[in-house]
C-alpha positions in Angstrom: -11.9 -21.3 14.3 -10.2 -23.7 16.7 -8.1 -26.3 15.0 -7.9 -30.0 16.0 -4.6 -31.8 15.2 -4.7 -34.8 12.9 -1.0 -35.6 13.2 -1.2 -39.2 12.1 -2.1 -38.1 8.6 0.6 -35.5 8.0 3.5 -36.0 5.6 7.0 -35.4 7.0 8.7 -32.1 6.5 5.6 -30.1 6.0 3.7 -27.9 8.5 0.0 -28.4 8.5 -2.9 -26.4 9.7 -5.6 -28.3 11.5 -9.4 -28.4 11.1 -11.7 -25.9 12.6 -13.2 -26.3 16.1 -16.7 -27.1 17.2 -17.3 -30.4 15.5 -20.9 -30.4 16.8 -22.3 -30.6 13.3 -22.5 -33.1 10.6 -19.9 -33.4 7.9 -19.5 -30.3 8.7 -10.8 -19.6 -20.8 -9.5 -16.9 -21.1 -10.8 -14.4 -23.7 -8.1 -12.9 -25.9 -7.7 -9.6 -24.1 -6.5 -7.9 -27.2 -10.0 -8.3 -28.7 -13.0 -6.2 -27.9 -15.7 -8.5 -26.6 -19.3 -7.9 -27.1 -22.1 -8.1 -24.5 -25.8 -7.8 -24.7 -26.7 -6.7 -21.2 -28.9 -3.6 -21.2 -27.6 -0.5 -19.5 -29.4 1.4 -16.8 -27.4 4.5 -17.2 -28.4 5.7 -20.6 -31.1 8.3 -21.2 -33.1 8.1 -24.4 -35.6 10.5 -25.8 -38.2 7.9 -26.5 -37.7 5.0 -24.2 -36.9 4.7 -20.5 -34.1 2.1 -20.2 -34.7 -0.7 -17.6 -31.9 -2.9 -16.4 -32.7 -6.5 -16.7 -29.6 -7.7 -14.9 -30.3 -5.5 -11.8 -27.6 -3.7 -9.9 -29.6 -2.6 -6.9 -29.4 -3.4 -3.2 -32.6 -5.4 -3.4 -32.4 -9.0 -4.6 -33.9 -9.6 -8.0 -35.6 -6.2 -8.2 -35.8 -4.2 -11.4 -34.5 -0.7 -11.2 -36.1 2.0 -13.4 -33.5 4.7 -13.9 -33.5 7.6 -16.3 -30.6 10.0 -16.8 -28.7 8.3 -14.1 -25.2 7.5 -15.1 -23.5 8.2 -11.8 -19.8 9.1 -11.5 -19.0 5.9 -9.8 -22.1 3.6 -9.3 -21.4 0.1 -8.0 -18.1 -0.1 -9.8 -16.6 2.8 -7.9 -17.8 1.5 -4.6 -15.8 -1.6 -5.3 -12.7 0.6 -5.6 -13.2 2.2 -2.3 -11.0 -0.1 -0.4 -10.1 2.4 2.3 -13.6 3.0 3.4 -14.8 1.1 6.5 -18.5 1.5 7.3 -20.6 -0.9 9.3 -23.6 0.0 7.2 -21.7 0.7 4.1 -19.7 -2.5 4.0 -22.8 -4.5 4.8 -24.8 -3.2 1.9 -22.4 -2.5 -1.0 -21.8 -6.2 -1.7 -18.0 -5.8 -1.8 -15.4 -7.6 0.3 -12.4 -5.3 0.1 -12.0 -4.1 3.7 -13.6 -6.8 5.9 -13.4 -6.7 9.7 -15.0 -10.0 10.5 -15.5 -12.3 13.5 -16.8 -15.9 13.9 -19.7 -16.4 16.3 -20.4 -19.9 17.8 -24.0 -20.7 18.8 -23.2 -19.7 22.4 -21.7 -16.4 21.2 -24.9 -15.6 19.4 -26.8 -15.4 22.7 -24.0 -13.6 24.5 -22.7 -11.2 21.8 -22.6 -7.5 22.7 -23.7 -5.6 19.6 -22.2 -2.4 20.8 -18.9 -4.1 21.1 -19.1 -5.1 17.5 -20.0 -1.6 16.4 -17.3 0.0 18.5 -14.7 -2.4 17.0 -15.9 -1.6 13.4 -17.0 -5.2 12.7 -18.5 -5.4 9.3 -19.1 -9.2 9.0 -20.1 -12.0 11.4 -19.8 -15.7 10.5 -22.5 -17.4 12.5 -22.6 -21.1 13.2 -25.5 -22.6 11.4 -26.1 -26.2 12.5 -28.2 -28.4 10.3 -28.9 -31.2 12.9 -27.3 -30.4 16.3 -29.2 -28.1 18.6 -29.7 -25.3 18.4 -30.2 -25.5 14.7 -29.7 -22.7 12.2 -33.4 -21.9 12.2 -33.3 -20.5 15.8 -29.7 -19.2 15.7 -30.1 -17.2 12.5 -33.4 -15.8 13.6 -31.7 -14.6 16.8 -28.7 -13.0 15.2 -30.7 -11.3 12.5 -33.0 -9.7 15.1 -30.0 -8.7 17.2 -28.2 -7.0 14.3 -31.2 -5.5 12.7 -30.5 -1.9 11.8 -26.7 -2.2 12.2 -26.2 -3.5 8.7 -23.4 -5.8 9.8 -23.4 -8.6 7.3 -24.4 -12.0 8.5 -22.8 -15.2 6.9 -24.2 -18.6 7.7 -21.2 -20.7 8.8 -21.9 -24.2 7.7 -19.8 -27.3 8.5 -19.4 -29.6 5.5 -17.5 -32.8 5.7 -17.4 -33.7 9.4 -20.4 -35.4 11.0 -21.9 -34.9 14.4 -19.5 -37.4 15.9 -16.4 -35.6 14.6 -15.8 -38.2 11.9 -14.9 -37.2 8.4 -17.3 -37.9 5.6 -16.4 -38.6 2.0 -16.9 -35.3 0.0 -18.1 -37.5 -2.9 -21.0 -38.9 -0.8 -24.1 -37.7 -2.7 -26.4 -38.1 0.4 -24.2 -35.7 2.4 -23.7 -33.2 -0.4 -27.4 -33.2 -1.3 -28.3 -32.6 2.3 -25.9 -29.7 2.6 -27.1 -28.1 -0.6 -30.7 -28.5 0.5 -29.9 -26.7 3.8 -28.0 -24.0 2.0 -31.0 -23.5 -0.4 -33.3 -23.1 2.6 -31.0 -20.7 4.4 -30.4 -18.6 1.3 -34.1 -18.5 0.3 -35.7 -17.9 3.7 -33.2 -15.9 5.8 -31.9 -12.3 5.4 -28.2 -13.2 5.2 -25.4 -11.7 3.3 -23.4 -14.9 2.7 -22.9 -18.6 3.0 -19.6 -19.6 4.7 -18.3 -23.1 4.1 -16.2 -24.8 6.8 -14.5 -28.2 6.7 -14.9 -28.1 3.0 -11.9 -30.4 2.5 -10.2 -33.6 3.3 -8.4 -34.2 6.6 -4.9 -34.1 5.0 -5.6 -37.2 2.8 -6.8 -35.8 -0.5 -3.9 -37.3 -2.3 -5.1 -40.8 -1.4 -8.3 -40.3 -3.4 -8.6 -40.1 -7.1 -10.2 -36.8 -8.1 -10.0 -35.5 -4.5 -9.3 -31.9 -5.5 -12.0 -32.0 -8.2 -14.5 -33.3 -5.7 -14.0 -30.3 -3.4 -14.0 -27.8 -6.3 -17.1 -29.4 -7.7 -19.0 -29.2 -4.5 -18.1 -25.5 -3.9 -19.1 -24.8 -7.5 -22.5 -26.5 -6.9 -23.0 -24.4 -3.8 -22.0 -21.3 -5.6 -24.4 -22.0 -8.5 -27.2 -22.8 -6.1 -26.8 -19.7 -4.0 -26.5 -17.4 -7.0 -29.5 -18.9 -8.7 -31.6 -17.9 -5.7 -30.1 -14.6 -4.6 -27.2 -13.3 -6.8 -25.9 -10.9 -4.1 -25.5 -13.5 -1.4 -21.8 -14.2 -1.1 -20.1 -17.6 -0.9 -16.9 -17.9 1.0 -14.9 -20.8 2.5 -12.5 -21.4 5.4 -9.3 -22.8 3.8 -6.1 -24.2 5.0 -3.1 -21.9 4.6 -0.4 -24.3 3.3 0.4 -22.8 -0.1 1.4 -25.1 -2.9 0.7 -28.2 -0.7 -2.9 -27.2 0.0 -4.5 -29.0 -3.0 -2.4 -32.1 -2.5 -3.3 -32.7 1.1 -6.7 -31.0 1.5 -8.2 -30.8 -2.0 -8.4 -27.0 -1.7 -6.9 -25.4 -4.8 -6.9 -21.6 -4.3 -7.0 -20.7 -8.0 -9.8 -23.2 -8.8 -11.9 -22.3 -5.8 -11.6 -18.6 -6.4 -13.8 -19.1 -9.5 -16.7 -20.1 -7.2 -16.1 -18.0 -4.1 -16.7 -14.3 -3.6 -13.8 -14.2 -1.1 -11.4 -16.7 0.4 -10.8 -17.1 4.2 -7.5 -18.9 4.8 -7.0 -19.8 8.4 -3.6 -18.4 8.9 -3.2 -19.5 12.5 0.4 -18.7 13.5 0.1 -20.4 17.0 -0.8 -23.8 15.5 2.2 -23.6 13.2 4.6 -22.2 15.8 5.2 -19.3 13.4 5.5 -15.5 13.6 4.1 -12.4 12.0 6.4 -12.6 9.0 4.8 -16.0 8.3 1.3 -14.5 8.4 2.4 -12.0 5.8 4.1 -14.5 3.5 1.3 -17.1 3.8 -1.2 -14.4 3.0 0.8 -13.1 0.0 1.0 -16.5 -1.5 -2.8 -17.0 -1.4 -3.5 -13.5 -2.6 -1.2 -14.2 -5.6 -3.0 -17.4 -6.4 -6.6 -16.1 -6.1 -8.7 -14.0 -8.4 -10.9 -12.9 -5.5 -10.4 -11.0 -2.3 -8.6 -12.9 0.5 -9.9 -12.2 4.0 -7.4 -13.7 6.5 -8.7 -15.8 9.4 -6.6 -15.2 12.6 -6.5 -16.9 16.0 -7.4 -14.9 19.0 -5.6 -17.3 21.4 -2.2 -18.9 21.6 -2.9 -22.2 19.9 -5.3 -25.1 19.9 -3.2 -26.6 22.7 -3.0 -23.4 24.7 -6.3 -21.5 24.7 -4.9 -18.4 26.6 -6.2 -15.3 24.8 -3.8 -13.2 22.9 -3.6 -9.6 24.0 -5.5 -7.0 22.0 -2.1 -5.6 20.8 -1.0 -9.0 19.6 -4.2 -9.5 17.7 -3.8 -6.1 16.1 -0.2 -6.9 15.1 -1.4 -10.1 13.5 -4.0 -8.1 11.6 -1.4 -5.7 10.3 0.8 -8.6 9.2 -2.1 -10.0 7.2 -2.9 -6.6 5.6 0.8 -6.3 4.7 0.5 -9.5 2.7 -2.3 -8.0 0.6 -5.3 -9.3 2.6 -8.6 -7.6 1.9 -9.5 -7.8 5.6 -9.5 -10.2 8.5 -11.8 -12.6 10.4 -11.1 -13.3 14.0 -11.7 -16.8 15.5 -13.7 -16.2 17.6 -15.9 -13.8 19.7 -16.0 -15.8 22.9 -12.2 -16.1 23.0 -11.2 -12.6 22.1 -9.5 -10.3 24.6 -12.2 -7.8 25.5 -9.7 -4.9 25.3 -9.8 -5.4 21.5 -13.3 -4.0 21.4 -12.3 -1.0 23.4 -9.1 -0.3 21.5 -9.8 -1.4 17.9 -11.1 2.1 17.0 -10.1 3.9 20.2 -8.8 7.4 19.9 -7.0 7.4 23.2 -3.7 7.7 21.4 -4.9 10.0 18.7 -2.3 12.6 19.6 0.4 10.2 18.4 -1.3 9.4 15.1 -0.4 11.7 12.2 -1.1 11.8 8.5 0.3 13.5 5.5 -1.9 15.6 3.2 -1.3 13.0 0.5 -2.7 10.3 2.8 -5.8 12.4 3.6 -6.3 13.3 0.0 -6.2 9.6 -1.0 -8.8 8.8 1.6 -10.8 11.8 0.4 -10.9 10.4 -3.1 -12.1 7.1 -1.8 -14.9 8.8 0.2 -15.9 10.8 -2.9 -16.2 7.6 -5.0 -18.0 5.8 -2.2 -20.6 8.6 -1.8 -21.2 8.9 -5.5 -21.6 5.1 -5.8 -23.7 4.4 -2.8 -25.5 7.8 -2.2 -24.7 8.0 1.5 -21.7 8.9 3.7 -19.7 6.0 5.2 -19.8 5.8 9.0 -16.1 4.9 9.3 -13.2 5.9 7.0 -9.7 4.4 6.9 -6.9 6.9 6.5 -3.5 5.2 5.9 -4.7 2.1 7.8 -6.3 4.0 10.7 -10.0 3.9 11.2 -11.6 7.3 11.9 -15.1 8.5 12.4 -16.9 11.1 10.4 -16.1 14.0 12.8 -12.4 13.2 12.8 -12.4 12.9 9.0 -14.1 16.3 8.7 -11.3 17.8 10.8 -8.5 16.1 8.8 -10.1 17.3 5.5 -10.2 20.9 6.9 -6.6 20.8 8.1 -5.4 19.2 4.9 -7.1 22.0 2.9 -5.4 24.6 5.1 -2.0 23.0 4.9 -2.1 22.9 1.1 -3.3 26.5 0.9 -0.5 27.7 3.2 2.2 25.5 1.7 2.6 23.7 5.0 4.1 20.2 4.5 4.0 19.2 8.1 2.0 16.2 9.3 -1.6 16.5 10.6 -2.4 15.0 14.0 -5.6 13.0 14.6 -7.7 14.5 17.4 -10.4 13.3 19.7 -13.7 14.3 18.0 -17.2 13.0 18.3 -19.5 12.5 15.3 -21.9 15.3 14.5 -25.5 15.0 15.5 -28.3 14.8 13.0 -29.7 18.2 12.1 -31.5 20.1 9.4 -30.0 21.8 6.4 -31.0 25.2 4.9 -28.9 25.6 1.8 -29.2 27.3 -1.5 -27.2 25.6 -4.3 -24.3 27.7 -5.6 -20.5 28.2 -5.7 -18.0 28.9 -2.9 -14.8 30.6 -4.0 -11.3 29.3 -2.9 -11.1 32.0 -0.2 -14.6 31.1 1.1 -14.0 27.4 1.4 -10.6 27.9 2.9 -12.1 30.3 5.5 -14.8 27.7 6.3 -12.1 25.0 6.7 -10.3 27.2 9.2 -13.6 27.7 11.2 -14.2 24.0 11.3 -10.7 23.2 12.5 -10.9 25.8 15.2 -14.4 24.6 16.3 -13.1 21.0 16.6 -10.0 22.0 18.5 -12.1 23.9 21.0 -15.0 21.6 21.4 -13.7 18.1 20.5 -16.9 17.7 18.4 -17.5 18.3 14.7 -20.2 20.8 13.8 -23.5 19.5 12.6 -24.0 22.6 10.4 -21.6 25.0 8.8 -22.6 28.6 7.8 -21.5 30.2 4.6 -22.9 32.7 2.0 -25.0 29.8 0.7 -26.8 29.1 4.0 -26.4 26.3 6.6 -24.6 23.4 5.1 -24.9 19.9 6.7 -21.8 18.0 7.9 -22.5 15.4 5.2 -22.4 18.0 2.5 -19.3 19.5 4.0 -17.4 16.2 4.1 -18.4 15.5 0.5 -17.4 19.0 -0.6 -13.9 18.8 0.9 -13.5 15.2 -0.3 -14.1 16.4 -3.8 -11.7 19.3 -3.3 -8.9 17.1 -2.1 -9.7 14.4 -4.7 -9.2 17.1 -7.4 -6.0 18.1 -5.7 -4.6 14.6 -6.2 -5.1 15.1 -10.0 -4.1 18.7 -10.4 -1.7 19.3 -7.6 -3.5 22.5 -6.5 -6.7 23.7 -4.9 -9.5 24.5 -7.3 -10.6 28.1 -7.7 -14.2 27.3 -6.7 -16.4 24.5 -5.7 -20.1 23.8 -6.5 -22.3 23.1 -3.4 -25.7 21.5 -3.4 -28.0 20.4 -0.7 -27.2 16.9 0.7 -29.6 14.6 -1.2 -29.1 11.4 -3.2 -30.8 13.1 -6.1 -28.0 15.7 -6.2 -25.2 13.2 -6.4 -22.7 13.4 -7.9 -21.9 17.1 -7.9 -19.5 18.3 -10.6 -17.6 21.5 -10.4 -17.1 21.8 -14.2 -17.9 20.0 -17.4 -14.6 18.1 -17.3 -14.4 14.4 -17.1 -11.9 11.8 -15.8 -10.9 8.8 -17.9 -12.8 6.6 -15.5 -16.0 8.6 -16.0 -15.7 8.4 -19.8 -14.8 4.7 -19.7 -17.8 4.0 -17.4 -20.1 5.8 -19.9 -18.4 4.1 -22.8 -19.2 0.7 -21.3 -22.8 1.7 -20.7 -23.2 2.8 -24.4 -21.5 -0.5 -25.5 -23.9 -2.5 -23.5 -26.9 -0.4 -24.5 -26.2 -0.8 -28.2 -25.6 -4.6 -27.9 -28.8 -5.0 -25.8 -31.1 -2.7 -27.7 -29.7 -2.5 -31.3 -29.6 1.3 -31.5 -27.6 4.2 -30.1 -29.0 6.2 -27.1 -29.8 9.7 -28.1 -28.4 11.1 -24.9 -25.5 9.7 -22.8 -24.8 10.6 -19.2 -21.1 11.0 -18.3 -20.2 11.7 -14.7 -23.7 13.1 -14.0 -23.7 15.3 -17.0 -26.0 14.5 -20.0 -24.3 14.9 -23.4 -25.3 14.4 -27.0 -23.9 11.8 -29.4 -21.5 14.2 -31.0 -20.1 15.5 -27.7 -19.7 11.9 -26.5 -17.7 11.0 -29.7 -15.5 13.9 -29.0 -14.8 12.7 -25.4 -14.2 9.2 -26.7 -11.7 10.1 -29.4 -9.9 12.6 -27.2 -9.7 10.0 -24.5 -8.3 7.4 -26.9 -5.7 9.8 -28.3 -4.6 10.8 -24.8 -4.4 7.3 -23.5 -2.3 6.2 -26.4 0.2 9.0 -25.3 0.0 8.0 -21.7 -2.0 11.1 -20.7 -4.8 10.7 -18.2 -5.7 14.4 -17.5 -9.2 15.7 -17.3 -11.1 16.2 -20.7 -13.3 19.2 -21.2 -16.7 19.0 -22.8 -17.0 21.0 -26.0 -20.0 22.2 -27.9 -20.3 19.7 -30.7 -23.4 18.9 -32.9 -24.5 15.4 -34.0 -23.6 14.3 -37.6 -26.2 15.5 -40.1 -26.0 12.8 -42.9 -24.1 9.7 -41.8 -22.7 7.6 -44.7 -21.1 4.1 -44.7 -19.3 2.1 -47.4 -17.1 -0.5 -45.8 -16.1 -4.2 -45.6 -15.9 -6.1 -42.3 -12.4 -6.6 -40.8 -10.0 -5.4 -38.2 -8.5 -2.0 -37.4 -5.2 -2.3 -35.6 -4.4 0.1 -32.8 -2.2 2.4 -35.0 -5.0 2.9 -37.4 -7.9 3.5 -34.9 -5.7 5.9 -32.9 -4.9 7.8 -36.1 -8.6 7.8 -37.0 -9.4 9.2 -33.5 -7.0 12.0 -34.0 -8.5 12.9 -37.3 -12.1 12.8 -36.0 -11.2 14.9 -33.0 -9.4 17.5 -35.3 -12.5 17.6 -37.5 -14.8 18.4 -34.6 -12.3 21.0 -33.2 -12.4 22.8 -36.5 -16.1 22.4 -37.4 -18.0 22.0 -34.2 -19.9 19.0 -35.6 -19.3 15.3 -35.7 -18.2 13.9 -39.1 -20.7 11.9 -41.2 -18.0 9.2 -41.6 -14.4 8.4 -41.0 -12.1 7.0 -43.8 -10.2 3.8 -43.0 -8.5 0.9 -44.7 -11.9 -0.9 -44.5 -13.7 2.0 -46.2 -16.0 4.7 -44.8 -17.2 4.2 -41.2 -20.4 6.1 -40.5 -20.9 8.3 -37.5 -22.8 5.6 -35.5 -20.0 3.0 -36.2 -17.4 5.5 -35.0 -19.3 6.1 -31.8 -19.7 2.3 -31.2 -16.1 1.6 -32.1 -14.6 4.1 -29.6 -17.2 3.1 -26.9 -15.7 -0.4 -27.2 -12.1 0.8 -27.2 -12.5 3.0 -24.2 -14.7 0.5 -22.3 -11.9 -2.1 -22.9 -9.4 0.3 -21.4 -11.6 0.9 -18.4 -11.7 -2.9 -17.7 -8.0 -3.7 -18.6 -6.1 -0.4 -18.2 -4.6 -0.6 -21.7 -5.9 -0.1 -25.2 -6.8 -3.1 -27.3 -4.4 -4.2 -30.0 -7.1 -4.2 -32.6 -10.9 -3.7 -33.0 -13.1 -5.9 -35.1 -15.4 -3.9 -37.3 -18.6 -4.7 -39.2 -21.2 -2.5 -40.8 -23.6 -0.6 -38.6 -26.6 -2.4 -40.2 -25.0 -5.7 -39.1 -24.5 -4.4 -35.6 -28.1 -3.3 -35.1 -29.7 -6.2 -37.0 -32.2 -8.0 -34.8 -32.9 -11.7 -34.9 -36.3 -12.8 -36.2 -39.1 -13.2 -33.6 -40.2 -16.7 -32.5 -42.9 -18.0 -35.0 -46.4 -18.5 -33.6 -46.3 -22.2 -34.0 -43.2 -22.4 -31.7 -44.7 -20.4 -28.8 -45.7 -23.7 -27.1 -42.0 -24.4 -26.8 -41.5 -21.3 -24.6 -44.0 -22.2 -21.9 -43.6 -23.7 -18.5 -44.7 -27.3 -18.4 -44.7 -30.3 -16.0 -41.3 -30.4 -14.3 -40.0 -27.6 -16.6 -40.3 -24.7 -14.2 -39.5 -21.9 -16.6 -40.9 -19.2 -14.3 -39.1 -20.2 -11.2 -36.8 -17.3 -10.0 -33.8 -19.7 -9.7 -34.2 -20.8 -13.3 -34.7 -17.2 -14.6 -31.7 -15.9 -12.6 -29.4 -18.7 -13.8 -30.5 -18.3 -17.4 -29.7 -14.6 -17.2 -26.4 -15.2 -15.6 -25.3 -17.9 -18.1 -26.3 -15.9 -21.2 -25.4 -12.4 -20.0 -22.5 -12.1 -22.4 -24.1 -13.7 -25.4 -24.7 -11.7 -28.6 -26.7 -14.2 -30.6 -29.3 -16.9 -30.0 -26.8 -19.6 -31.1 -24.3 -18.3 -28.5 -27.1 -18.4 -25.8 -28.0 -21.9 -26.7 -24.3 -23.0 -26.6 -23.7 -21.4 -23.2 -26.8 -23.0 -21.7 -25.9 -26.4 -23.1 -22.3 -26.2 -22.0 -23.4 -25.1 -18.5 -25.7 -28.1 -17.9 -23.3 -30.5 -19.5 -20.4 -29.3 -17.3 -22.3 -28.8 -14.0 -24.8 -31.6 -13.7 -23.6 -35.1 -13.1 -25.4 -38.1 -14.6 -27.4 -40.4 -12.3 -29.2 -43.5 -13.4 -32.9 -43.9 -12.6 -36.2 -44.1 -14.5 -38.4 -41.3 -15.8 -38.7 -37.7 -14.5 -38.2 -37.4 -10.8 -36.5 -34.1 -10.0 -37.6 -31.7 -12.7 -35.5 -28.6 -13.7 -35.3 -27.0 -10.3 -34.6 -30.3 -8.5 -31.8 -31.1 -10.9 -30.3 -27.6 -10.4 -30.3 -27.9 -6.6 -29.1 -31.5 -6.5 -26.5 -31.3 -9.2 -27.2 -34.7 -10.7 -29.9 -36.2 -12.9 -30.9 -38.9 -15.4 -31.5 -38.1 -19.1 -35.1 -36.9 -18.5 -34.2 -34.4 -15.8 -31.1 -33.3 -17.7 -33.4 -32.4 -20.5 -35.8 -30.6 -18.2 -33.0 -28.3 -17.1 -31.8 -27.7 -20.6 -35.3 -27.0 -21.8 -36.2 -24.8 -18.8 -33.1 -22.6 -19.1 -33.5 -22.3 -22.8 -37.1 -21.2 -22.6 -36.3 -18.8 -19.8 -33.7 -17.3 -22.1 -36.3 -16.9 -24.9 -35.2 -19.9 -26.9 -37.8 -22.5 -28.0 -36.9 -25.9 -26.7 -38.5 -29.4 -26.7 -38.0 -33.0 -25.7 -37.1 -35.9 -28.0 -37.6 -39.6 -26.9 -35.9 -42.5 -28.6 -34.4 -46.0 -28.2 -30.6 -45.6 -28.5 -27.5 -47.7 -28.7 -24.8 -46.3 -26.3 -21.4 -46.9 -27.7 -19.5 -46.9 -24.4 -21.6 -49.6 -22.7 -22.8 -51.5 -25.8 -26.4 -51.5 -24.5 -29.7 -50.2 -25.8 -31.7 -47.9 -23.6 -34.8 -45.7 -23.8 -33.4 -42.1 -23.9 -34.6 -38.5 -23.8 -32.6 -35.5 -25.0 -33.4 -31.8 -25.6 -33.5 -29.8 -28.8 -33.1 -26.0 -29.0 -34.5 -23.9 -31.8 -32.0 -21.4 -33.2 -31.8 -19.5 -36.5 -34.6 -21.5 -38.1 -33.5 -25.0 -37.1 -33.5 -27.4 -34.2 -30.2 -28.3 -32.6 -29.8 -31.5 -30.6 -28.8 -30.8 -27.0 -27.9 -34.0 -25.2 -26.1 -32.7 -22.1 -25.7 -36.1 -20.4 -22.2 -36.7 -21.7 -19.0 -34.6 -21.8 -18.4 -36.0 -25.3 -21.4 -34.1 -26.7 -21.6 -30.5 -28.0 -24.5 -28.4 -29.1 -25.8 -30.1 -32.3 -23.4 -33.0 -32.0 -24.1 -36.4 -30.2 -21.2 -38.8 -29.7 -22.2 -41.0 -26.7 -24.8 -43.0 -28.7 -25.2 -44.0 -32.3 -27.4 -41.5 -34.1 -27.5 -43.7 -37.2 -29.3 -46.6 -35.6 -31.6 -45.2 -33.1 -35.4 -45.6 -33.0 -37.4 -42.4 -32.8 -40.3 -42.5 -30.3 -41.7 -39.0 -30.1 -41.2 -35.2 -29.7 -42.9 -33.3 -26.9 -43.5 -29.8 -25.7 -44.2 -31.4 -22.3 -42.5 -34.6 -21.4 -45.3 -37.1 -20.4 -43.2 -39.4 -18.2 
């Protein structure tokens, strides 16, 4: 984005970035990580003999769709696709919802009409940030429709680029101005709801270098971004929110109100405008500025880069200069780049970004190719398709080139050849049919096939569409996946495997396992699934799927205890699946308490030894707390290993309670309270935004009281108080506007509570407010939890669930209680 200098506002001795160009628009606690935290979200990846498990939180590529899955614990699922940071795929990157390898570019309204889609595809562009004017013509309605139609089928992600706090005349607008912020949020709501976009991108979401002059300036910026984030996620959880930020490190919040750490709580990725020309800096500065922001953000950092000399010199940088800037940003830890902008970018960039004209000078080690192979394996198993582009040691290659590199790497390893492997010109295979019988290829067979592939590419400069073996005709997709698995295994074992299982290329066949051995990551993924299943359903699944293999409860306990024992010793090698039966007569006699790491590791060793000797899981395990029954053991080690999977170390202790307490269910809502669960006037319980937000807020809750507390705290902390009479906005209007009086505060508390399955109602009274010394008519909510009603007055930060401090509860006059508020 072009920057306009605001020199008069800058403090001496500090370099300042300047605002983005095109002012044609209006103003434009930490959980103790040593504990094991519970979660009630249901798992989609557990198979049960009696009940198909449905995921209520939804992890599919369709917004707010429920996915029915049975026996579907994939090796990587969406988590593994997040790890695949060396995969670059126009379609893959645009659909997997991750922002770890972004190749982005900004498009102004003129660029939208002139953009050459083939140029974007050739350059490997994954994301476009498209100017979305609210008032100035052409408005976002026509611009977004045009770009969506142009990019249809490419799966390049589209982000609506929205100017925030600069008006149509180029004047700055106060970020605290409610008329401006309401208008912005309304437009963002419309765009998110009605256009097939991947993200909302906020620009000019800052002060013009004067934040320090305003009380609460940084808080105002953070609060607005939080409001946008909440609004977007309540409509479509997978739509990303990002923001163009100034790159001035520690001074950023002071001058612009942009605090990287605070904002990263409400952004899916950050886009600092690291424009070296405007700062008269060099590539080292790009790297250091990027590194600072990366170190002060909890989310990916996609670095914005100028494609021209500076705002005072619009001469385009050469393609080589742009690529050097990109490399500098990546060296600083960036998760990708965004170029400002399409119309000012040297056209040679599109020809050379992924050009193979110099492939003969590009070489890779077998280790680099194996690392990329592992990423491709994880990507395929998580997304069920082959990425179009793959990054090998920072170089983007196509599928055909990658097939060649995989084949050559396999041959080099087999022959003990440590020399580098050169990248060759090679076109992508054409689409063709596959005629393949599932089976196994021996080491000699797949090495022979690798040699044939390498020779074919060397002679034809094209990768084969089909490869013939004793199993039939194997598609190039299946071949790439096969060698990716082989080299991924080589990374772990240091040698080529003796054989490889081959299946026809089909999503239903993924992942393919070569033996019943499992990685720590696979076991940790399944452990987390079991943990979530137990906490959401209050019983153990009969069957658990680990890395695509279905195991019984006894076998899974063996994998968990072995994994725990190995991890405690610093061992991460593969774990073989044994033949173990389920415990026959579980017994429990225990008191609640904690097991420290020393004790639960010792218990894991004893349980594993018992199963090694007896081929059956123990009925109980003896501890300082007493006898823990089989089910408690399985749940304990699911939590321990799931914790490791998320934190990469074992917890210091694990909290234990009896199995009967773990699976105890809360009483159902009495019939007389059912009226307090229904949608009523201005209490839009069934609105998708209310439902989505309620699910998001309460996803980690393990009791009704915790759900009520989380809902109350969210409304109290996110909705500002506005003074007006009676109900005007309702629950949805309050959510989208971010402010409300007592009636509409109560509507949102009641709607979210009811959407979460908690009865909630309205109370009306005449109350004496201690801060003002005045009496007012007042409405507050009550939430029914554990057999009693809790006051939930979210209009004041002084209040907590069940406790009211902002008015005198001893002197108030009760007016009425309602299921539907009549005014």
